[in-house]
mmCIF file of the N, C-alpha and C atoms, coordinates in Angstrom:
data_MODEL
# 
_entry.id   MODEL 
# 
loop_
_atom_site.group_PDB 
_atom_site.id 
_atom_site.type_symbol 
_atom_site.label_atom_id 
_atom_site.label_alt_id 
_atom_site.label_comp_id 
_atom_site.label_asym_id 
_atom_site.label_entity_id 
_atom_site.label_seq_id 
_atom_site.pdbx_PDB_ins_code 
_atom_site.Cartn_x 
_atom_site.Cartn_y 
_atom_site.Cartn_z 
_atom_site.occupancy 
_atom_site.B_iso_or_equiv 
_atom_site.pdbx_formal_charge 
_atom_site.auth_seq_id 
_atom_site.auth_comp_id 
_atom_site.auth_asym_id 
_atom_site.auth_atom_id 
_atom_site.pdbx_PDB_model_num 
ATOM 1   N N  . MET A 1 1  ? 0.993  8.280   -14.550 1.00 0.00 ? 1  MET A N  1 
ATOM 2   C CA . MET A 1 1  ? 1.188  8.118   -13.113 1.00 0.00 ? 1  MET A CA 1 
ATOM 3   C C  . MET A 1 1  ? 2.522  7.396   -12.872 1.00 0.00 ? 1  MET A C  1 
ATOM 4   N N  . ASP A 1 2  ? 3.067  7.648   -11.743 1.00 0.00 ? 2  ASP A N  1 
ATOM 5   C CA . ASP A 1 2  ? 4.349  7.074   -11.348 1.00 0.00 ? 2  ASP A CA 1 
ATOM 6   C C  . ASP A 1 2  ? 4.236  5.553   -11.194 1.00 0.00 ? 2  ASP A C  1 
ATOM 7   N N  . ARG A 1 3  ? 5.196  4.822   -11.759 1.00 0.00 ? 3  ARG A N  1 
ATOM 8   C CA . ARG A 1 3  ? 5.159  3.357   -11.666 1.00 0.00 ? 3  ARG A CA 1 
ATOM 9   C C  . ARG A 1 3  ? 5.343  2.876   -10.230 1.00 0.00 ? 3  ARG A C  1 
ATOM 10  N N  . ARG A 1 4  ? 6.140  3.594   -9.447  1.00 0.00 ? 4  ARG A N  1 
ATOM 11  C CA . ARG A 1 4  ? 6.308  3.192   -8.037  1.00 0.00 ? 4  ARG A CA 1 
ATOM 12  C C  . ARG A 1 4  ? 4.985  3.327   -7.290  1.00 0.00 ? 4  ARG A C  1 
ATOM 13  N N  . ALA A 1 5  ? 4.269  4.403   -7.558  1.00 0.00 ? 5  ALA A N  1 
ATOM 14  C CA . ALA A 1 5  ? 2.981  4.599   -6.894  1.00 0.00 ? 5  ALA A CA 1 
ATOM 15  C C  . ALA A 1 5  ? 2.007  3.491   -7.264  1.00 0.00 ? 5  ALA A C  1 
ATOM 16  N N  . LEU A 1 6  ? 2.001  3.105   -8.529  1.00 0.00 ? 6  LEU A N  1 
ATOM 17  C CA . LEU A 1 6  ? 1.127  2.004   -8.953  1.00 0.00 ? 6  LEU A CA 1 
ATOM 18  C C  . LEU A 1 6  ? 1.510  0.694   -8.269  1.00 0.00 ? 6  LEU A C  1 
ATOM 19  N N  . PHE A 1 7  ? 2.808  0.444   -8.137  1.00 0.00 ? 7  PHE A N  1 
ATOM 20  C CA . PHE A 1 7  ? 3.249  -0.761  -7.439  1.00 0.00 ? 7  PHE A CA 1 
ATOM 21  C C  . PHE A 1 7  ? 2.772  -0.753  -5.988  1.00 0.00 ? 7  PHE A C  1 
ATOM 22  N N  . PHE A 1 8  ? 2.953  0.383   -5.302  1.00 0.00 ? 8  PHE A N  1 
ATOM 23  C CA . PHE A 1 8  ? 2.545  0.459   -3.904  1.00 0.00 ? 8  PHE A CA 1 
ATOM 24  C C  . PHE A 1 8  ? 1.038  0.312   -3.761  1.00 0.00 ? 8  PHE A C  1 
ATOM 25  N N  . LEU A 1 9  ? 0.268  0.861   -4.689  1.00 0.00 ? 9  LEU A N  1 
ATOM 26  C CA . LEU A 1 9  ? -1.187 0.683   -4.634  1.00 0.00 ? 9  LEU A CA 1 
ATOM 27  C C  . LEU A 1 9  ? -1.568 -0.782  -4.858  1.00 0.00 ? 9  LEU A C  1 
ATOM 28  N N  . GLY A 1 10 ? -0.871 -1.448  -5.756  1.00 0.00 ? 10 GLY A N  1 
ATOM 29  C CA . GLY A 1 10 ? -1.121 -2.879  -5.966  1.00 0.00 ? 10 GLY A CA 1 
ATOM 30  C C  . GLY A 1 10 ? -0.775 -3.708  -4.742  1.00 0.00 ? 10 GLY A C  1 
ATOM 31  N N  . ALA A 1 11 ? 0.334  -3.351  -4.093  1.00 0.00 ? 11 ALA A N  1 
ATOM 32  C CA . ALA A 1 11 ? 0.720  -4.059  -2.874  1.00 0.00 ? 11 ALA A CA 1 
ATOM 33  C C  . ALA A 1 11 ? -0.298 -3.810  -1.760  1.00 0.00 ? 11 ALA A C  1 
ATOM 34  N N  . ALA A 1 12 ? -0.801 -2.580  -1.682  1.00 0.00 ? 12 ALA A N  1 
ATOM 35  C CA . ALA A 1 12 ? -1.823 -2.269  -0.675  1.00 0.00 ? 12 ALA A CA 1 
ATOM 36  C C  . ALA A 1 12 ? -3.098 -3.058  -0.938  1.00 0.00 ? 12 ALA A C  1 
ATOM 37  N N  . LEU A 1 13 ? -3.482 -3.164  -2.189  1.00 0.00 ? 13 LEU A N  1 
ATOM 38  C CA . LEU A 1 13 ? -4.673 -3.938  -2.544  1.00 0.00 ? 13 LEU A CA 1 
ATOM 39  C C  . LEU A 1 13 ? -4.488 -5.412  -2.193  1.00 0.00 ? 13 LEU A C  1 
ATOM 40  N N  . THR A 1 14 ? -3.313 -5.947  -2.495  1.00 0.00 ? 14 THR A N  1 
ATOM 41  C CA . THR A 1 14 ? -3.020 -7.343  -2.160  1.00 0.00 ? 14 THR A CA 1 
ATOM 42  C C  . THR A 1 14 ? -3.097 -7.577  -0.660  1.00 0.00 ? 14 THR A C  1 
ATOM 43  N N  . CYS A 1 15 ? -2.510 -6.675  0.121   1.00 0.00 ? 15 CYS A N  1 
ATOM 44  C CA . CYS A 1 15 ? -2.576 -6.811  1.575   1.00 0.00 ? 15 CYS A CA 1 
ATOM 45  C C  . CYS A 1 15 ? -4.015 -6.717  2.068   1.00 0.00 ? 15 CYS A C  1 
ATOM 46  N N  . GLY A 1 16 ? -4.786 -5.806  1.466   1.00 0.00 ? 16 GLY A N  1 
ATOM 47  C CA . GLY A 1 16 ? -6.183 -5.678  1.850   1.00 0.00 ? 16 GLY A CA 1 
ATOM 48  C C  . GLY A 1 16 ? -6.988 -6.926  1.552   1.00 0.00 ? 16 GLY A C  1 
ATOM 49  N N  . LEU A 1 17 ? -6.648 -7.594  0.465   1.00 0.00 ? 17 LEU A N  1 
ATOM 50  C CA . LEU A 1 17 ? -7.378 -8.812  0.101   1.00 0.00 ? 17 LEU A CA 1 
ATOM 51  C C  . LEU A 1 17 ? -7.060 -9.996  1.009   1.00 0.00 ? 17 LEU A C  1 
ATOM 52  N N  . ILE A 1 18 ? -5.868 -10.021 1.606   1.00 0.00 ? 18 ILE A N  1 
ATOM 53  C CA . ILE A 1 18 ? -5.535 -11.158 2.458   1.00 0.00 ? 18 ILE A CA 1 
ATOM 54  C C  . ILE A 1 18 ? -5.934 -10.944 3.920   1.00 0.00 ? 18 ILE A C  1 
ATOM 55  N N  . VAL A 1 19 ? -6.460 -9.761  4.248   1.00 0.00 ? 19 VAL A N  1 
ATOM 56  C CA . VAL A 1 19 ? -6.886 -9.518  5.637   1.00 0.00 ? 19 VAL A CA 1 
ATOM 57  C C  . VAL A 1 19 ? -7.895 -10.572 6.103   1.00 0.00 ? 19 VAL A C  1 
ATOM 58  N N  . PRO A 1 20 ? -8.954 -10.876 5.333   1.00 0.00 ? 20 PRO A N  1 
ATOM 59  C CA . PRO A 1 20 ? -9.919 -11.875 5.829   1.00 0.00 ? 20 PRO A CA 1 
ATOM 60  C C  . PRO A 1 20 ? -9.354 -13.285 5.929   1.00 0.00 ? 20 PRO A C  1 
ATOM 61  N N  . LEU A 1 21 ? -8.269 -13.551 5.219   1.00 0.00 ? 21 LEU A N  1 
ATOM 62  C CA . LEU A 1 21 ? -7.680 -14.895 5.241   1.00 0.00 ? 21 LEU A CA 1 
ATOM 63  C C  . LEU A 1 21 ? -6.689 -15.088 6.385   1.00 0.00 ? 21 LEU A C  1 
ATOM 64  N N  . THR A 1 22 ? -6.360 -14.011 7.072   1.00 0.00 ? 22 THR A N  1 
ATOM 65  C CA . THR A 1 22 ? -5.361 -14.052 8.134   1.00 0.00 ? 22 THR A CA 1 
ATOM 66  C C  . THR A 1 22 ? -6.010 -14.428 9.460   1.00 0.00 ? 22 THR A C  1 
ATOM 67  N N  . ASP A 1 23 ? -5.267 -15.155 10.292  1.00 0.00 ? 23 ASP A N  1 
ATOM 68  C CA . ASP A 1 23 ? -5.766 -15.495 11.625  1.00 0.00 ? 23 ASP A CA 1 
ATOM 69  C C  . ASP A 1 23 ? -6.050 -14.226 12.417  1.00 0.00 ? 23 ASP A C  1 
ATOM 70  N N  . ALA A 1 24 ? -7.068 -14.277 13.268  1.00 0.00 ? 24 ALA A N  1 
ATOM 71  C CA . ALA A 1 24 ? -7.514 -13.093 14.004  1.00 0.00 ? 24 ALA A CA 1 
ATOM 72  C C  . ALA A 1 24 ? -6.401 -12.403 14.810  1.00 0.00 ? 24 ALA A C  1 
ATOM 73  N N  . PRO A 1 25 ? -5.556 -13.138 15.534  1.00 0.00 ? 25 PRO A N  1 
ATOM 74  C CA . PRO A 1 25 ? -4.527 -12.434 16.309  1.00 0.00 ? 25 PRO A CA 1 
ATOM 75  C C  . PRO A 1 25 ? -3.487 -11.706 15.454  1.00 0.00 ? 25 PRO A C  1 
ATOM 76  N N  . LEU A 1 26 ? -3.332 -12.135 14.212  1.00 0.00 ? 26 LEU A N  1 
ATOM 77  C CA . LEU A 1 26 ? -2.323 -11.524 13.341  1.00 0.00 ? 26 LEU A CA 1 
ATOM 78  C C  . LEU A 1 26 ? -2.935 -10.651 12.250  1.00 0.00 ? 26 LEU A C  1 
ATOM 79  N N  . ARG A 1 27 ? -4.224 -10.384 12.321  1.00 0.00 ? 27 ARG A N  1 
ATOM 80  C CA . ARG A 1 27 ? -4.905 -9.623  11.287  1.00 0.00 ? 27 ARG A CA 1 
ATOM 81  C C  . ARG A 1 27 ? -4.391 -8.197  11.176  1.00 0.00 ? 27 ARG A C  1 
ATOM 82  N N  . TRP A 1 28 ? -3.783 -7.694  12.241  1.00 0.00 ? 28 TRP A N  1 
ATOM 83  C CA . TRP A 1 28 ? -3.284 -6.318  12.214  1.00 0.00 ? 28 TRP A CA 1 
ATOM 84  C C  . TRP A 1 28 ? -2.104 -6.154  11.256  1.00 0.00 ? 28 TRP A C  1 
ATOM 85  N N  . VAL A 1 29 ? -1.386 -7.244  10.981  1.00 0.00 ? 29 VAL A N  1 
ATOM 86  C CA . VAL A 1 29 ? -0.180 -7.144  10.143  1.00 0.00 ? 29 VAL A CA 1 
ATOM 87  C C  . VAL A 1 29 ? -0.528 -6.710  8.709   1.00 0.00 ? 29 VAL A C  1 
ATOM 88  N N  . PRO A 1 30 ? -1.426 -7.408  7.991   1.00 0.00 ? 30 PRO A N  1 
ATOM 89  C CA . PRO A 1 30 ? -1.736 -6.933  6.639   1.00 0.00 ? 30 PRO A CA 1 
ATOM 90  C C  . PRO A 1 30 ? -2.465 -5.590  6.628   1.00 0.00 ? 30 PRO A C  1 
ATOM 91  N N  . GLU A 1 31 ? -3.209 -5.289  7.704   1.00 0.00 ? 31 GLU A N  1 
ATOM 92  C CA . GLU A 1 31 ? -3.872 -3.976  7.779   1.00 0.00 ? 31 GLU A CA 1 
ATOM 93  C C  . GLU A 1 31 ? -2.849 -2.853  7.866   1.00 0.00 ? 31 GLU A C  1 
ATOM 94  N N  . VAL A 1 32 ? -1.839 -3.028  8.709   1.00 0.00 ? 32 VAL A N  1 
ATOM 95  C CA . VAL A 1 32 ? -0.793 -2.010  8.854   1.00 0.00 ? 32 VAL A CA 1 
ATOM 96  C C  . VAL A 1 32 ? 0.025  -1.912  7.568   1.00 0.00 ? 32 VAL A C  1 
ATOM 97  N N  . LEU A 1 33 ? 0.317  -3.053  6.961   1.00 0.00 ? 33 LEU A N  1 
ATOM 98  C CA . LEU A 1 33 ? 1.070  -3.031  5.703   1.00 0.00 ? 33 LEU A CA 1 
ATOM 99  C C  . LEU A 1 33 ? 0.283  -2.326  4.599   1.00 0.00 ? 33 LEU A C  1 
ATOM 100 N N  . ALA A 1 34 ? -1.005 -2.578  4.516   1.00 0.00 ? 34 ALA A N  1 
ATOM 101 C CA . ALA A 1 34 ? -1.826 -1.920  3.498   1.00 0.00 ? 34 ALA A CA 1 
ATOM 102 C C  . ALA A 1 34 ? -1.810 -0.409  3.693   1.00 0.00 ? 34 ALA A C  1 
ATOM 103 N N  . LEU A 1 35 ? -1.955 0.021   4.921   1.00 0.00 ? 35 LEU A N  1 
ATOM 104 C CA . LEU A 1 35 ? -1.921 1.454   5.213   1.00 0.00 ? 35 LEU A CA 1 
ATOM 105 C C  . LEU A 1 35 ? -0.545 2.040   4.888   1.00 0.00 ? 35 LEU A C  1 
ATOM 106 N N  . THR A 1 36 ? 0.501  1.317   5.224   1.00 0.00 ? 36 THR A N  1 
ATOM 107 C CA . THR A 1 36 ? 1.862  1.774   4.930   1.00 0.00 ? 36 THR A CA 1 
ATOM 108 C C  . THR A 1 36 ? 2.066  1.921   3.429   1.00 0.00 ? 36 THR A C  1 
ATOM 109 N N  . TYR A 1 37 ? 1.588  0.958   2.656   1.00 0.00 ? 37 TYR A N  1 
ATOM 110 C CA . TYR A 1 37 ? 1.740  1.021   1.208   1.00 0.00 ? 37 TYR A CA 1 
ATOM 111 C C  . TYR A 1 37 ? 0.935  2.171   0.600   1.00 0.00 ? 37 TYR A C  1 
ATOM 112 N N  . VAL A 1 38 ? -0.220 2.472   1.153   1.00 0.00 ? 38 VAL A N  1 
ATOM 113 C CA . VAL A 1 38 ? -0.996 3.617   0.661   1.00 0.00 ? 38 VAL A CA 1 
ATOM 114 C C  . VAL A 1 38 ? -0.230 4.913   0.917   1.00 0.00 ? 38 VAL A C  1 
ATOM 115 N N  . VAL A 1 39 ? 0.352  5.040   2.099   1.00 0.00 ? 39 VAL A N  1 
ATOM 116 C CA . VAL A 1 39 ? 1.148  6.235   2.417   1.00 0.00 ? 39 VAL A CA 1 
ATOM 117 C C  . VAL A 1 39 ? 2.359  6.327   1.484   1.00 0.00 ? 39 VAL A C  1 
ATOM 118 N N  . LEU A 1 40 ? 3.028  5.206   1.239   1.00 0.00 ? 40 LEU A N  1 
ATOM 119 C CA . LEU A 1 40 ? 4.170  5.206   0.321   1.00 0.00 ? 40 LEU A CA 1 
ATOM 120 C C  . LEU A 1 40 ? 3.749  5.567   -1.103  1.00 0.00 ? 40 LEU A C  1 
ATOM 121 N N  . ALA A 1 41 ? 2.593  5.089   -1.538  1.00 0.00 ? 41 ALA A N  1 
ATOM 122 C CA . ALA A 1 41 ? 2.103  5.430   -2.876  1.00 0.00 ? 41 ALA A CA 1 
ATOM 123 C C  . ALA A 1 41 ? 1.836  6.922   -2.982  1.00 0.00 ? 41 ALA A C  1 
ATOM 124 N N  . PHE A 1 42 ? 1.243  7.498   -1.962  1.00 0.00 ? 42 PHE A N  1 
ATOM 125 C CA . PHE A 1 42 ? 0.968  8.933   -1.969  1.00 0.00 ? 42 PHE A CA 1 
ATOM 126 C C  . PHE A 1 42 ? 2.268  9.729   -1.977  1.00 0.00 ? 42 PHE A C  1 
ATOM 127 N N  . ALA A 1 43 ? 3.230  9.318   -1.169  1.00 0.00 ? 43 ALA A N  1 
ATOM 128 C CA . ALA A 1 43 ? 4.519  10.011  -1.127  1.00 0.00 ? 43 ALA A CA 1 
ATOM 129 C C  . ALA A 1 43 ? 5.252  9.874   -2.459  1.00 0.00 ? 43 ALA A C  1 
ATOM 130 N N  . SER A 1 44 ? 5.190  8.713   -3.079  1.00 0.00 ? 44 SER A N  1 
ATOM 131 C CA . SER A 1 44 ? 5.833  8.510   -4.370  1.00 0.00 ? 44 SER A CA 1 
ATOM 132 C C  . SER A 1 44 ? 5.165  9.358   -5.444  1.00 0.00 ? 44 SER A C  1 
ATOM 133 N N  . TYR A 1 45 ? 3.848  9.451   -5.411  1.00 0.00 ? 45 TYR A N  1 
ATOM 134 C CA . TYR A 1 45 ? 3.124  10.291  -6.361  1.00 0.00 ? 45 TYR A CA 1 
ATOM 135 C C  . TYR A 1 45 ? 3.517  11.754  -6.202  1.00 0.00 ? 45 TYR A C  1 
ATOM 136 N N  . LEU A 1 46 ? 3.586  12.224  -4.968  1.00 0.00 ? 46 LEU A N  1 
ATOM 137 C CA . LEU A 1 46 ? 3.983  13.608  -4.734  1.00 0.00 ? 46 LEU A CA 1 
ATOM 138 C C  . LEU A 1 46 ? 5.411  13.865  -5.183  1.00 0.00 ? 46 LEU A C  1 
ATOM 139 N N  . ASP A 1 47 ? 6.298  12.906  -4.973  1.00 0.00 ? 47 ASP A N  1 
ATOM 140 C CA . ASP A 1 47 ? 7.680  13.046  -5.413  1.00 0.00 ? 47 ASP A CA 1 
ATOM 141 C C  . ASP A 1 47 ? 7.771  13.137  -6.928  1.00 0.00 ? 47 ASP A C  1 
ATOM 142 N N  . ALA A 1 48 ? 7.059  12.263  -7.628  1.00 0.00 ? 48 ALA A N  1 
ATOM 143 C CA . ALA A 1 48 ? 7.084  12.276  -9.085  1.00 0.00 ? 48 ALA A CA 1 
ATOM 144 C C  . ALA A 1 48 ? 6.467  13.567  -9.627  1.00 0.00 ? 48 ALA A C  1 
ATOM 145 N N  . ARG A 1 49 ? 5.419  14.029  -8.974  1.00 0.00 ? 49 ARG A N  1 
ATOM 146 C CA . ARG A 1 49 ? 4.757  15.259  -9.416  1.00 0.00 ? 49 ARG A CA 1 
ATOM 147 C C  . ARG A 1 49 ? 5.655  16.475  -9.225  1.00 0.00 ? 49 ARG A C  1 
ATOM 148 N N  . SER A 1 50 ? 6.413  16.495  -8.124  1.00 0.00 ? 50 SER A N  1 
ATOM 149 C CA . SER A 1 50 ? 7.277  17.648  -7.861  1.00 0.00 ? 50 SER A CA 1 
ATOM 150 C C  . SER A 1 50 ? 8.494  17.671  -8.784  1.00 0.00 ? 50 SER A C  1 
ATOM 151 N N  . ASN A 1 51 ? 8.875  16.512  -9.320  1.00 0.00 ? 51 ASN A N  1 
ATOM 152 C CA . ASN A 1 51 ? 10.032 16.455  -10.221 1.00 0.00 ? 51 ASN A CA 1 
ATOM 153 C C  . ASN A 1 51 ? 9.688  16.829  -11.653 1.00 0.00 ? 51 ASN A C  1 
ATOM 154 N N  . ARG A 1 52 ? 8.413  16.936  -11.971 1.00 0.00 ? 52 ARG A N  1 
ATOM 155 C CA . ARG A 1 52 ? 8.008  17.290  -13.336 1.00 0.00 ? 52 ARG A CA 1 
ATOM 156 C C  . ARG A 1 52 ? 8.065  18.765  -13.569 1.00 0.00 ? 52 ARG A C  1 
# 
């Protein structure tokens, strides 16, 4: 698997884990970041797959 995709999945997991620790008014920030990192991981995986 692509190392960039693994990094983005790890970053998404980290953001997901800090959601409960975030203040309620700012909870949307790690949620949006986690979703963004999942999309980036998928795009990176598709890029690596198409280059093979």
